[in-house]
Structure formats: structure tokens, C-alpha cells
C-alpha positions in Angstrom: -21.3 39.4 31.1 -22.0 35.6 31.6 -25.1 35.9 29.4 -22.9 37.4 26.7 -20.6 34.5 26.9 -23.5 32.1 26.5 -25.2 34.0 23.7 -22.2 34.7 21.5 -19.9 32.3 19.7 -16.2 32.5 20.4 -15.6 34.0 17.0 -18.1 36.7 17.7 -16.6 37.5 21.1 -13.1 37.6 19.7 -14.1 39.8 16.8 -16.0 42.2 19.0 -13.0 42.4 21.4 -10.7 43.1 18.5 -12.8 45.9 17.1 -13.3 47.5 20.5 -9.5 47.3 21.2 -8.7 48.8 17.8 -11.2 51.7 18.4 -10.1 52.2 21.9 -6.4 52.5 20.8 -7.6 55.0 18.1 -6.4 52.8 15.3 -8.2 52.9 11.9 -8.7 49.8 9.8 -5.9 51.2 7.6 -3.6 51.5 10.6 -4.1 48.0 11.8 -3.9 46.7 8.3 -0.4 48.2 8.0 0.7 47.0 11.4 -0.2 43.3 10.8 0.3 43.3 7.0 -3.3 42.1 6.2 -5.4 43.8 3.5 -7.9 46.4 4.8 -10.8 44.6 3.1 -9.9 41.5 5.0 -9.9 43.3 8.3 -13.3 44.8 7.4 -14.7 41.4 6.6 -13.4 39.9 9.8 -14.9 42.8 11.8 -18.2 42.2 10.0 -18.2 38.6 11.0 -17.7 37.4 7.4 -15.2 34.5 7.5 -15.9 33.1 4.0 -13.6 35.4 2.0 -10.6 33.1 2.4 -10.1 29.6 3.6 -10.7 29.1 7.4 -7.0 28.5 8.1 -6.2 32.0 6.7 -9.0 33.6 8.7 -7.6 32.0 11.9 -4.1 33.1 11.1 -5.4 36.7 10.5 -7.3 36.5 13.8 -4.2 35.4 15.7 -2.1 38.2 14.2 -4.8 40.8 14.9 -5.2 39.6 18.5 -1.5 39.4 19.1 -1.0 43.0 17.9 -3.7 44.3 20.1 -3.1 42.0 23.1 -6.6 40.6 22.9 -7.8 37.1 23.5 -6.4 34.2 25.4 -5.4 30.7 24.3 -8.8 29.3 25.2 -10.7 31.9 23.2 -8.4 31.4 20.2 -8.7 27.6 20.5 -12.5 27.8 20.6 -12.5 30.1 17.6 -10.2 27.6 15.7 -12.7 24.9 16.5 -15.7 27.0 15.3 -13.8 27.6 12.0 -13.5 23.8 11.7 -9.7 23.7 11.6 -8.3 20.5 13.0 -5.3 20.8 15.3 -3.2 18.7 13.1 -3.3 21.2 10.2 -1.8 23.9 12.5 0.9 21.9 14.2 1.7 19.1 11.8 5.3 18.9 10.6 6.2 17.1 7.4 7.2 13.5 8.1 10.9 12.9 8.5 12.4 11.1 5.5 13.8 7.7 6.4 17.5 7.4 5.8 18.8 4.0 4.9 22.4 3.1 4.4 23.5 4.3 1.0 20.4 6.3 0.3 22.2 9.6 0.7 24.6 8.7 -2.1 21.9 7.4 -4.4 19.9 10.7 -4.5 21.9 13.8 -3.7 19.8 16.9 -2.7 19.2 19.6 -5.2 21.2 21.9 -2.9 24.4 19.8 -3.4 23.7 19.6 -7.1 23.5 23.4 -7.3 26.8 23.7 -5.5 28.5 21.2 -7.8 27.2 23.1 -10.8 28.5 26.3 -9.4 32.0 24.8 -8.7 32.1 23.5 -12.3 31.0 26.9 -13.7 33.6 28.8 -11.7 36.4 26.3 -12.7 35.4 26.6 -16.4 35.3 30.4 -16.2 38.7 30.5 -14.5 40.2 28.2 -17.2 38.9 30.4 -19.9 40.2 33.5 -18.3 43.7 31.9 -17.8 43.7 30.8 -21.5 42.7 34.3 -22.7 45.4 35.9 -20.5 48.0 33.5 -21.8 47.0 34.3 -25.4 47.0 38.0 -24.8 50.4 38.0 -23.1 51.9 35.9 -25.8 50.6 38.3 -28.4 48.3 35.9 -30.2 45.2 37.7 -29.2 
């Protein structure tokens, strides 16, 4: 087993373990595809060792989902596989930068969510006014 570790890349070891676990659990490619919601052709490419069919970040995401479903691989193996795919850590864990809030900046540029709420309130008020007007005209016999 140590020779296998030295001769094979982390990706090869992970893919081999995934395929063996899938077969051992009597799951077809179609079964695992349905379980982890990844196309059958993508599973087949991964098991063939072809990681060029989508960007590396997607391949790594697929590998993680596949491994999690089958309980295969550890953090070190996944980390090594991530490195082999050339994915920097920052692309996986980076959060968008927080927006600086300065006094008065919230009033200057309201969010689109609050604009949507304002539009909804105005629309409901207008519809209510129209309905009240129509009811008044109907009850007074003018409509």
C-alpha cells in the first residue's frame, strides 16, 4: 500500500476509492448520479480520470459531493486533490468583502429590496384606492 501512495496522485487515489466504494455498495453510475445530482457523463469522466470537462473548481465540488455520499476520503486527501487541480484556497473560502458603511450612506443609496417593498406598498395603495372608488360609484348607481 505505501508504494501505491507514492506512485499514484491524490486525485487518482481518490477516484479509485470512489469507484471501488460505488461498486462495493452495488450502485450504478446512474444511481450515484441521482443521489448526488451530478450528470452521469460527469461521473463517468471523473472515474476515467478526465478532469478537463468542466473548470477545476466544479470538478473538485463534484469530487467532494461524491466522496461525502460514499463516506470516502479524508480532509488531507481532498486537500491534496484540490492542490493537484490547481485551486487556490482563497477561491473556496473567500467571502465577498464587507461594504463600508459611512454615516449617511444608507440613506443615499437604498437597497433594491427596500425599493421593491416601496413599489409594492404604492401599488397596493393605488389598487385599494381604485377599488374603493369603483365601489363608491357602483353603490351610488353611477356605474
